[in-house]
N, C-alpha and C positions, 0 to 999 in steps of 0.2 A: 504494500500500500504506500502510495507516494506521501511524503511529508513536506509541507510547505517550507519549513525551516531548513531541512536538508537540501531542498531545491535552492534556497537562497545561499546556502553554503557552497553548493556546486557552482552557482553563478559567480560568487565571489572569487573562488580559487581560479576559475577559468579567466575571468576578466582581469584580475590583478596579476596572476602568475603564469597563466597558460603558456604563452610564448616563451617566457623566460625559463621555465622548468622543463620544457620539451614534451609536455603532454596536456591534454584537456580531458575532462570527464564528461560522460553523458549526463545531461541535465534532466533527470527523471524523478528526482525527489526520493531516490532509494539509496540507502547506505550500501556501500560495497567496497571491495578492496581497492578498486581504482580511485575512488574518492579519498580513501585513507592514504594511498600512495601519493596522490597529488598534494595533499596537505603536508605529508612528510617532506616532499621535495620543496614545498614552499617554506617550511621551517628551516630546512638546510640552506636555502638561499638567504634567508634572514640571518642565519648564523655564519654566512660567508663560506660555506662548504661548496666546493666545486670539484668535479661535476656532481650533480645531484643524482640520487638513486632512490629506488623504492624502499630500501632497507633502512630502518631505524637502528643502525648498528653502533659499534663502539665509537666511531668518529663523531656521530651525532650526539651520543650520550656524553662523551668527554667534553665536547664543545659547550653543551648546556651546563654541565657541572662547573666548567671553568667560568663561563660568562654569566649564567643566570641560575645559581643554585636554588634560589627561591624567586618565583614569579608571583607578583601581586600588583595591586594598583600603583604602588610606589615605584616598583622596579621594572614595570612593563616597558620594553624598549621602544615600541611604536604601536600605533593603532592597528596597523595590518598584522603585526605580531599577535596582538590580542584577538583580532578577528580569526586568525588561524585556530586559536584555542577555543573561541566561541563556536566556530564551525565544527570542530572536532567533538565538542560537547553535544551538540545536536545529533551528530552522526552516531554518537554513543548512546543517545536516548536521554540526555540530561539537558537541563535548561541552560542555554548559552546566551541569554539576554536577547538583545536586538541585533546581534552581529554588527555592533556599531563601534567597536574598538575600545569599549569601556569595560573594565574589570569591576563591575558594580556588584551590588548586594545580591542580585539574582544569581550571577555567575559564581560568586563566593559561596552562597548557600549550596548551589549545585555541586561545587567542587568538594565541599565537606561531605555531601551525600555520596559522591563518587568514591572518595577515600574510605568512607565507612563501608560501602559495598565491597571495596577491595580488601577490607580488613586491615588497612594501614593507617587508620585515624589515630591510633596510639602513637606509633613512631613519627607520624607526620600530622600533628594536630593543626588546627586552624585552617584557613582557606588558601594558604600558599600552594602554588603548583610546583612540585619538585621534579627533578629530571626523570626519575624512574616512574613516577605517576604519569608524566607526559608521554613516556614511552608506551605505557599501558593504555593511554588515551588514543594513540594513533595506530591501533590495530583492530581486529574484528572480534577480540575476546569479549565475552559477556561477563558482567560482574553481578548479575542477578540470575536466578534459576531460570533455565530455558528448557523446553522440550521435556517436561516432567523430570527435571533434575532433582537429585536427592538433597534435601536440606542438610543431612548429616555430612555428605561429601562437601557441600558448599561451606559448612562451618570448618571443615578441615582445610580447605583451600584458603579461607580467610585467616585461619590460625597460622598456617605456614607463611603467608604473606606478612602478617603482623610480626611474627617471631623472627623472620630472617631477612626482611627486605633491606635492612641496612648493611648486609654483607655485600661485598663488592660484586660477586658474580651471581647473586640471586636477583631475579627479575620477577615482577608481579605476574602471577599466573591467573588464569580465568577463575572466577567464582560462580560457575554456572551449574554446579551440582553434578558434573560428569567427570569421570576419570579420563586422563589423556596422557599423551607423550610428555607434555610440559609438567603435568602433575607428578608423573613418575620420576622425572629428572629432579624435580624440586624435593621430593622425598629423599632421594639419595644425597642431594646437597645438604639437606637438614641433618641427616645422619652424620655426614662428614663434619659439619660444623660442631655437632655435639660431641664428636670424637676428638675435637680440638684441632682439626686441620685449619691451616691458615688460608686466607684469601689467596687465590692463585694456585693453591695446592688442591683444595676442594674443587672437583670438576664435574660431579654428577655421574661419574662412571663407577661401576662396581668392580674396582680394582683390588690389588693385593692389600693395600692399606685399609680400605674399607672392610674387607673380609676379615682381616686380622682383628680389627677393632670390634666388629660384631661378635666375634667368638668370645669376647670378654664381656658381653652384655646379654647373657641369658637371663630371662625374666620368668617368674613363676608366681603362683598365687601369693598375694601379699605385697608384691613389688608395687612401687608407685613412682610418680614423677614424670619428667619429660620423655624418658625412654618408653614408658608405658603409653604415653600419648602418641608417640611415633608408631609404636607397634599396633595400637588399636586403630590408628589411621590407616596403616597398611592393611589390616584385616578388613576394614570397611571398604577400602578401595578394591579389594578382592571379593566384594559382594558377600562378605560374611556378616550375618546379622548380629552385630555387637555394638555397644555404645562406644563413642569416641570419648575416652576417659583417661585420667591419670592414675587409675587404680586397677590392678590386676586381680579381678575377682574370680571366684570359683566358676561363675557362669562363663566368663571369658575363657577359662581353662577348658571348659567343655567345648566351646566353639573352636578353640585351637586343636583339640583332639579330633574333632570332625574334619577340620581342614587338613590336618596331617594324614588322616586316613584317606581322604579324597585324593591327595597328591602322592599317596604311597610313600610317605615319610615314616620314620620311626615315631610311634605314637607315645607321647609323654605329657601332653597338655602344657608344655613349656614353650616359651619363645626362645628356642635354641637357634644355633647358627643356620641349620638347614631350613628351619621354618622361616626365619628372617629372609634367607636367600630366595626361597620360593615365593615369598610375598613381594619382593622388591624387583627381581629380574626374571625374565621368562625362563631362562635355563636353570635357575636355582644354583644349588651347589654342584658344580661340574665334576666333583670327585665321586659322586654317587655311582655305584655299580648298577648298571641296568641288566635286566634279564633279556632284553631285546636289542637288536642292532640292525643296521642296514648298510649296504655297500654296493660297490660296482665291480667287485672282484669275485671270480669263480670260487666256490667253496669246494676245495679239494679234500680228500681224506685227512691230510695233515692239518689243513685249516679248520676243518670240522672238529677235529680233536682239540685244537687250540681254543676254539670258541667254546666248546663244551667244558674244557678245563677252566676257562675264565668265568664260567657261570651263565653263559648265554643259552637261551632256550628257543627264542623266536627270531628268525632271520628274515629280514626284508630283502627281496631281490626283485629285479626289474623284468617285466614280461617282454619288453621289446626295446631294441635299439635301432633307430632308423639309419644310423651311420654304419658303414662297413669298415671304416678306418679308425674312427675315434672311439676310445673306450671299448676295446674289442671284447671285454668280458662283462660289460654292463648287463647284457641280456642273459638270462638263465641259460647255462650251457648244457649240452647233452650229457646225461648221466648225473648232473648235479643234484637234482631232487632225490634221486635214489641214494646219493651219498648222505644227504641230510637225513633221510629216513633211516638209513643204516646206523647213523650215530645218534638217533633219538632226538634230532632237532626238528623244529617245525618252521614252516615258511609262510610269510604273508607277502602276497604279490603287490608290486607297485607299477602303475602305468604312467610313463612320462616320455614324451618325445622332446618337445621344446618347452612350452608352458612357462617361459620366463619373462613374458611381457603381455600387456593387456591385449595387443592385437592378435594374439593366438586364439583367444576365446570367442566362440560363436556357437549358435545352435547347430550349424552344419558340422563344425568341428567336434561337437559333442557326440553327434551321431556316428561320425567316422571313428572317433576314439573308442566309443563303446563297442562298436563292431570289431575293431582291431584288437582291443583288450580281451574281449571274449574269445575271439579267434585264437589269440596267442595263449590264453589260459587253457583253452581246450587242447591246443597243440602240445603244451608242456605237460598236461596231465592233471591240472587242478580239478578237483571234484566239485559238483554243484554245491552251492552254499558258501563257497570260498568268498571272502571279501577282497575286492580289488580297490586299492587306494589310487584315485586319480589326483594328479598333482596340480597345485597352485604354487609354483616354485619361484615366486618373486613377491615383492612388497606391494600387494594389491591394496590400494586405498579404498575407503568405504564406497565411494561413488562407483569405482570400477567393479567392486563386488556386486553392486546393485545392477549395473547396466550390462555387464559382460559375464562375470563369473557365475552368477546365479542362473541366467539363461542357459549357459553351457552345461551346468550340472543338472538342470531340469531336463535338458535334452539327453544327457547320459542316462539319467534315471528312466525317462520315458522309453528310450531305445532298449534298455535292459529288459523292461517289461515286454516290449515287442518281441524280444528274443526268447520269451518264456521265463524271465527272471532266473537265469542259470546261476548268476553270481550276485552277491551283495555289493553295494557301492559304499566305499569309504572315501574320505578326503584327506589329502596331505597338504598342509599349508600353514600359514600364520593363524594365530588364535581367532582373529575377527572373521576371517574367511571361513574357517572351520565351523565356528559357532553359527554363522548366518546360513551357511549351506545346510548344516544339520537341522537348524530350527525350521528351515523351509521344507524339510522332509526329503531332501535329495541325497543325504548320506546318513548312515546310522552310527558310524564311529569316526573318530578323528585321529589322524597321525600328525602331531603338532610339531612344526618346525621351530621349536623354541630356541634352538641354537642361534638363530638369527635375531638376537635380542634387540638390535637396532631397528628392526622392521616396525613401521608405524602400525602395522596390523598385529604386532605383539605388545608394543609399549602402550600401557594404559588399558589393556584388555585382559580379562580373566581367562583362566583355563576353561576350555569347552567342557561342558558337563559330561559329554560322551567320549572323552579322550581314551584312546586305547594305547597309544605309544607317544612318548614325550622325548623328542630328539634334543639332546643337551650338549654333546661335545663330540668332536672327532678324535679318535685315538688309535694307536697301533697296538696290537697284541700278538703274542706268539713270537717264535723265532725260527730261523732257518726256513724250511719249506712251509712251515705253519704260520709264518708271519703274514699279517693281513691288516690293512687299514679299514676301520669301520666307523660309523656314527653310532655312538653309545645312546641307547634309548631306554627310558624307564617304561615298564609295562604295567598297565593298570589291571590286566586280566580280562578286559572286555573283549579282546580278540586274542586267541591263542594260535591263529594261523592254522595251517594244515600239516598233518604228520604222515599222511599216506596219499599216494598219487597213482593215477592210472599209468601203466607202462607206456613207453613211447609207441606210437602207432606203427604197425607192421608195414603199412602202405600209406600213400598220400591220403590225407583227409579231404573230404569234399569241401568245396567253397561255394560262395554265393553264385546264383545263376546269372549268366550273361544274357541280357535281354536281346542281344543280337541274334540269338538262336530261338527267340520266342515263336516266330511265325512257323519255322520248320518243326519245332516241337509240337505246336498246336495241330498242324496238319497231320503229322505222323500219328499222334495220339488219337485224333478224331477219326482218321481213316481206319485205324485199327479197331476202335470201338464200334464203328459202323459195320466193319467187315464181320464182326461176331454178333452183330445185332444187339449190342448192349448200350444202354438199357433198352429193352424191347418194349413195344406197346406204348400206351398212354398212362397218364397219372403220375408222371415224375415231375418234380418241382423245378429242377434246374436243367439248362442245356449243358451239353458236355463242355462247351467253351466257358460258360459261366463257372462250372466246377473247376476247370483247370485254372482259370484266372484267379479264383479264390485261393486255390492251393499255392499258386506261385506268388500271390500277394503276401504270403506269409513265408516266403523262402528263407528270410533271415532266421526266423525261429526254427524252421525245419533244419537248415544247415547247422545252426548252433547245436541243436539236440543231437544230430547225427555225429557231430564231432565229439561231443562230450561222451557219448556212449559207444564210440568207436564202431558205428554201423554205417552202411551205405545209406545215403538219404533217399535213394530210390525205394528202399523198403518202406519208409514213412510215406513218401509220395504215392506209391502204388496203393497201399492200404487205404489211405485217406481219399484219394481220387476215386477209387472203385466204389467205396461206400457212399461218397457224396453223390456220385452219378445215380445211385440207386435210392436216393432219398425221395420217397413218394408221398402222395397224399395220405396214404395209410399211416406212414410215419408221423405226419403232421397231426393226424387224429390221435395217435397214441401219445404223442407229446402233450397234446391238450388234455388227454385223460390223466396223465401224471400230474399236471398242474391242478386239475380239479380235485384229484385225490388228496393232495397235500395242502391245498389252500381253501378248497370249498368254492372257488370262483372260476368261471370260465374265462380264459384270457380273451382280450379283444380280438386278437388275430384268429381266434377259432369260432367267432360268432356265427359265421356262415357255414360251418361244417355240419354234417348230419349228426345224428345222435352219438354222443361221446360216451365211451366205456371207461370208467375209472380204472387206472392202473397204478401200481406202486412204483413202477420203473419202466423205462423204455430205452432202446438204443437210439441215441440222439446226437445232434451236432454233426459237424463235417464228417468225422470218422465214425459216426454211429456207435458211440460208446455208452453203455448204460452206467447208471450210478453204481451198481453192484460190481461190474467188471472193472470200472475205473478205480474203485476202492481196492479191489484185490490186486490189481496191477501195481498201483502206486504203493500200497502196503508192502508188496514184495520188494520193490526198489528201496523203500525206506529201510526195511529190514536188512537189505544187502549193503547199506551204506552208500547207495547211489543217488539218494534223493533226501532232502530235508522235508519234514512235515510231520503232522500228527497222524497216528494210526487211527483209522476209522473202522467201524463195525459194519461189515457187509450185510448183516442181518437186521440192522437197525433202520427203521423207516426214516428217522431223522437224518442219519448219516448218509443214507442213499439219496435222500432229497438234496442234502448239501452238495454231494458230489454231482448229482444230476444237473443241478442248476449251473455248476461251473462248466461242465462239458457241453451243456446246451447253449450257454450265453457267451462264453469266452472262447473265441476261435483259437487263440494262441494256446490257452490251457488245453483245449481239446487236441490240437495237433501235437503238442509236446507231451501228451499222454500216450500217443501212439508208440513211441519207442519203449515205454514202460510196458505196454501191452505185448510187444515183441519179446522183451526180456522175460516177462512173466510166462509167456508161452514157451520160451526156450527152457525155463526152469521147471517146466512140466505143469504149469497152471495150478500151483498149490492153492487149496481152498475151493477148487472147482472140480470138474471132471479130470482128475489127474492123468497126465500122460508121462511117458518116459522123458526125463530131462535130456536136453541136448546142449551142444555148445551155444553159449550166448552169442547173439548177433555180432559178427566180426567183419572186418574189412575184406577178408578173404573167404567168405562163405562160398561153398560150392553151390551149384544149381540145385542139388538135392536138398541142401540145408535151407536155401532160399525158399524153395517150394514148400517145405514143411512149415516154415514160419508163416508164410502167407496163408497156408491152409489152416493153421492153428488160430490165426486171427479171426477167421470166420467161424470156426467151430469144428463139429464132427460130421460125419456122414458123407454120402455120395455127392450131395450138392456142394459141400465145402471142398471136396477133392476136385470136382469138375470146375468150380470157379477158380480154384488155385491154379489149375492148368491154364485157364484163360488169363489169369493175372501175370503169369510168367512172361509172355511177350510184352505186356505193358511195362513190367519191371525192366525188361531189356531196353525198351525205348528210353525210359527215364535215365537208366544207367549209362546209356550211350552218350547222351548229352552231358550228363554230370562228369563222365570220364573225360570227354573232350575238354571241358572247362577246367577241371582240376589238373590236367596234364599240360595245359597250354602255358 
């Protein structure tokens, strides 16, 4: 909303200073950085500083201290100098009088109010404008609560300003009720000042001197004074529900215990060094031994032993390396996962190609990355349910997270669902990005790049609630052949990676369909089905082309499933296409009967059907899977460790209805259940009409094995045998094109 006095301030700075300071501002009555920059340049011109810049830096501050340590009505050098102050007051939301060059009672009262809001009315009483307050006046920091800011955090900000503003390198921080980079640095400066560090030595960095000093300031129940104030401030800034206080109470000790447990620190309820560290800097105490690590080096047997000896359990490795020359061992190497498994280590996969700047992230990139990550995870042998960490490996500011990172992760998540949700999605990145992506529902755990403590996305942000791994330092362990450089990570236990993997594929896995072959595939499939008269007669719901288009529209999910379970995707395509082609009006009526049985209501799409017979279950959806067989097949895979999920009861009406709705309404779920139907059939259909177990679907199935799996999908009897014989040429057509594509 435009403000008349801000507009007058903009007109003033443009008319008096514009040409002389090398910039003009848009006269729109809205406060912004450009207006503040112009006023800063105008001040520098009045101070004789050349050339002028947008920064209110040491030169500007030193000149003010030297020439005008206190500005008031008596010491004001000129009317224009005063107008700069008055204009800045209005831009900051305070009364600047009439912008008439007079430091009158209105301006003086507003100046006292500004300093009170800053928390510096104690050290800087009366209405004089001092250099550090002037510096705080010429920026966009707020000194009142904004955007639902916390009054407790605001009181901490004001306390810090009032307590330390007269130290040389301490500058007034916002008092807006929000934690930030400036607040985090000010906390470290305050600690250094209390440790006795001199001006010029205290620098706001968590260095050896600060760490050594904190080791001598352990606090516990009964402690009091400024150190408790600093500690409770740090707790509040880390979103712990405690009072900002000078007394260490038993209630505070309980909150400390909870924080220590959350951060996986030793739990003692005291403000010890490691607790101080975790409150003050993202990486905490870097001497902590983690149970997890990640790296870009192949885990050989010697290195696996070294990692195990050093106490590591969970190893982060990369699914993919787009470069053939750089970091040759970044991607998981052949035999590496078997080595990890042999040594009792577990692996959590990371997906990153570039991901080091905002221009990498887009919706389209999210789709591509999800497809490739799943492709590589399947190729390496990661089982369904594994969590893949997609990377944000740069200092993404909040606006970039909103505009680019969140849409990218939404795209990753959506594409993973389209693949049949074979893998879970995690995020690797700074705290803010991890927290926001997770809060949006696009990742369920976070791998936090806390080692990058200077990232704006870490400074001033608390640890994500769902953190799984906390990356805190790079180190080298082992010796000789076992020597390896790793990033040391603290593990929370929310993700323990995978400890067993599918063996390497015996042949090339299938990949996505090349639409350049679509017309040829459609003609060959359609001609074959017509030649055998299938489906024959009338009463079928979909044309053969519609059926094939539907199957191929879900090619990504089918390809992904075939790769995970090491089967030819032609098996899935053949069973699904054949069944869908034979979906008839009778099937529609039976589906309606199931709905009526379980809900008591006839669905709208069945209003025009003849009399409906109620049924507990029916074969439904693209691949005509019943609730009962869907349960049996998926239970079988869950029991075999091939699939995550809850075991359902195939004799329970409620469980059958639950499964029936999924296979009826969710095409991806239906199609990705087909491979489990094949696996269940190969295992002899336990729980149903048992048959002799056979080899599970493999890439090198013989024609006899393929025939038997296709027959078992349909069931028993002469009709199932006859139809399986007719399906074999259809399988050959699908496999012909799949083979051409995977071998190209």
